[in-house]
DOLORO-721631 format. One line per 10 residues: number of its first residue (from 1); their letters; for each residue x, y, z of C-alpha. Coordinates in steps of 0.2 Angstrom, whole numbers, plus 5000, padded with zeros to 4 digits. Each point is the difference from the previous one (the first is absolute). Example, Ala and Ser with C-alpha at 12.3 -4.5 7.8 and 13.67 -1.06 7.14 Angstrom:
BEGIN
1 = as = 5062/4978/5039 | 5006/5017/4997
//
This chain:
BEGIN
1 = mnveinkdql = 4942/4930/4970 | 5016/4996/4990 | 5013/5013/5006 | 5015/4992/4993 | 5013/5013/4995 | 5006/4998/4982 | 5019/5001/5001 | 5002/5004/4981 | 4986/5014/5001 | 5009/5008/5015
11 = ahlteelvkt = 5017/4999/4991 | 4992/5009/4985 | 4992/5014/5011 | 5016/5002/5009 | 5010/5002/4984 | 4987/5013/4994 | 4999/5010/5016 | 5019/5001/5002 | 5003/5005/4982 | 4987/5014/5001
21 = ttskkfleqm = 5005/5007/5017 | 5018/5000/4996 | 4999/5009/4983 | 5009/5016/4999 | 4984/5011/4998 | 4992/4991/5015 | 5015/5002/5011 | 5000/5019/4996 | 4982/5000/5007 | 5005/4991/5016
31 = yaiydanaiq = 5015/5011/5003 | 4989/5015/4998 | 4989/4994/5015 | 5015/4997/5011 | 5009/5017/4995 | 4984/5010/5005 | 4998/5008/5017 | 4988/4993/5013 | 4985/5011/4994 | 5001/4996/4982
41 = kyniasdvan = 5005/4982/5001 | 4982/4993/5002 | 4993/5011/4986 | 5014/4994/4988 | 4998/4982/5005 | 4981/5001/4997 | 5003/5007/4982 | 5013/4986/4997 | 4987/4987/5006 | 4990/5002/4985
51 = tsnlkskgid = 5002/4990/4984 | 4993/5013/4989 | 5013/5012/5006 | 5014/4987/4998 | 4995/4997/4982 | 5000/5018/4996 | 5018/5001/5005 | 5004/4986/4988 | 5001/4986/5012 | 4995/4983/4993
61 = lpetfrislr = 4989/4991/5011 | 4994/4982/4999 | 4981/4997/4999 | 5000/4992/5017 | 5009/5014/5008 | 4992/5010/5014 | 5007/5012/5012 | 4993/5008/5016 | 5007/5008/5016 | 5000/4987/5014
71 = nfelpldtgk = 5002/5000/5019 | 5007/4985/5010 | 4995/4995/5017 | 5014/4995/5012 | 5003/4981/4999 | 4993/4997/5018 | 4997/4983/5007 | 4981/5000/5005 | 5003/4985/5012 | 5011/5011/5011
81 = mnkkdsdpmv = 4992/5017/4999 | 4989/4997/5016 | 5012/4988/5008 | 5010/5005/5015 | 5019/4995/5002 | 5001/4994/4982 | 5016/5003/4990 | 5001/5017/4992 | 4996/5002/4982 | 5013/5010/4990
91 = ciesgcasvl = 4998/5007/4982 | 5013/5009/4991 | 4996/5008/4984 | 5006/5014/4989 | 4999/5016/5010 | 4994/4993/5017 | 5001/4986/5013 | 4985/4995/5011 | 4999/4989/5016 | 4984/4993/5008
101 = yngdlvtvsl = 5002/4994/5017 | 4986/4996/5013 | 4988/5011/4990 | 5011/5015/4998 | 5006/5005/4983 | 5015/5011/4997 | 5006/5006/4983 | 5015/5010/4996 | 5007/5008/4985 | 5015/4994/4991
111 = enetpeeift = 5006/5014/4990 | 5016/4992/4993 | 4993/4982/4999 | 4994/5001/4981 | 5015/4999/4988 | 5003/5017/4991 | 5009/4991/4986 | 4992/5002/4982 | 4999/4982/4994 | 5003/4996/4982
121 = qeqiqevltr = 4986/4993/4990 | 5009/4983/4999 | 5002/4999/5019 | 4982/5004/5003 | 4994/4987/4987 | 5012/4986/5008 | 4994/5003/5018 | 4981/5002/4996 | 5001/4984/4989 | 5009/4990/5013
131 = dfqeltvftm = 4989/5005/5015 | 4984/4998/4990 | 5005/4982/4996 | 5004/4997/5018 | 4983/5006/5005 | 4992/4989/4987 | 5009/4985/5006 | 4993/5004/5018 | 4982/5002/4995 | 5001/4984/4989
141 = tvefqkllkd = 5004/4989/5015 | 4988/4986/5004 | 4996/5008/5017 | 4997/5017/4994 | 4989/4994/4986 | 4990/4991/5013 | 4998/5016/5010 | 4994/5009/4984 | 4987/4986/4997 | 4994/5001/5017
151 = lydvqkdkrk = 4998/5019/4999 | 4991/5000/4983 | 4988/4986/5006 | 4994/5012/5013 | 4985/5011/4996 | 5006/5016/4992 | 4994/5011/5014 | 5009/4990/5013 | 5017/4999/4992 | 5007/5016/5008
161 = efvlnnilng = 4996/4992/5017 | 5009/4984/4994 | 5015/5011/4995 | 5001/5008/5018 | 4998/4984/5009 | 5010/4988/4989 | 5011/5008/4988 | 5007/5015/5010 | 5001/4988/5016 | 5018/4994/5001
171 = aeikkrgikv = 4995/4985/5011 | 4987/4994/4987 | 5013/5002/4986 | 5012/4990/5010 | 4987/4987/5004 | 4997/4998/4981 | 5018/4996/4997 | 5003/5016/4990 | 5018/5007/5001 | 5000/5018/4996
181 = pdevyirrsy = 5018/5005/4993 | 5010/5013/5008 | 4995/5018/4995 | 4984/4994/4993 | 4984/5007/5009 | 4982/4995/4999 | 4989/5015/5002 | 4986/5011/4994 | 5000/5015/4988 | 4987/5012/4993
191 = ftdnrptlfc = 5000/5007/4982 | 4993/5018/4997 | 4990/4992/4985 | 4990/4989/5012 | 5007/4984/4994 | 4992/4986/5011 | 5016/4993/5008 | 5000/4988/5014 | 5019/4998/5004 | 5017/5001/4991
201 = vtkrtplakp = 5017/4992/5002 | 5014/5012/4999 | 5019/4998/4999 | 5012/5013/5005 | 5014/5004/4986 | 5017/5009/5002 | 4994/5013/4988 | 4994/5018/5003 | 4982/5005/4999 | 4989/4997/4990
211 = wdkvtitfdn = 5008/4983/4998 | 5003/4997/5019 | 4988/4985/5000 | 4991/4988/4988 | 4983/4994/5003 | 4987/4987/4995 | 4982/5005/5004 | 4985/4989/5003 | 4983/5008/4996 | 4983/4996/5007
221 = ke = 4994/4992/4983 | 4984/4991/4997
//
């Protein structure tokens, strides 16, 4: 299966996404979510994660645009999860920090970790464009492309097992010569619209939510 990533296509999609999600009307919807209390937040986010609702508020959306709520797994190294006396795995993200060591997982809340600054549209566009480009460069390396080819050459119903044993396994990634940049994580995630995802690559940004990370996702396609 040909899984080569098209750099020009990714650049175009990045430009469309950044332009849409940093428009004044879209930003208003995002800040409404984060200004809401804990009880209201999920319901408001669910309403925003609907293209019809966004269009009704006068927000222009490209034809390829889709929006959904999403949950990210911690980027844990499956090669270390059942291994005693391995190095601790540490993950720091907006709002929390987690450590896995000798099979025990501890997560703590970081109330002041997320920047409270309201970033300008220009600042958000600059950071998102830069970090998406960095992710694109990483996923286009020869070694990563070989990993994708091996993944998609596997029978469709066996690919999730391949992800667990090879893509989320740090030793296997290192063995393949893949060098993961700083603040880039290989992990799994789940969309509430049941998109058939296998894994994703995320990069942490210096921005506040919802722009605290950029992501390229790989689906379980035919």
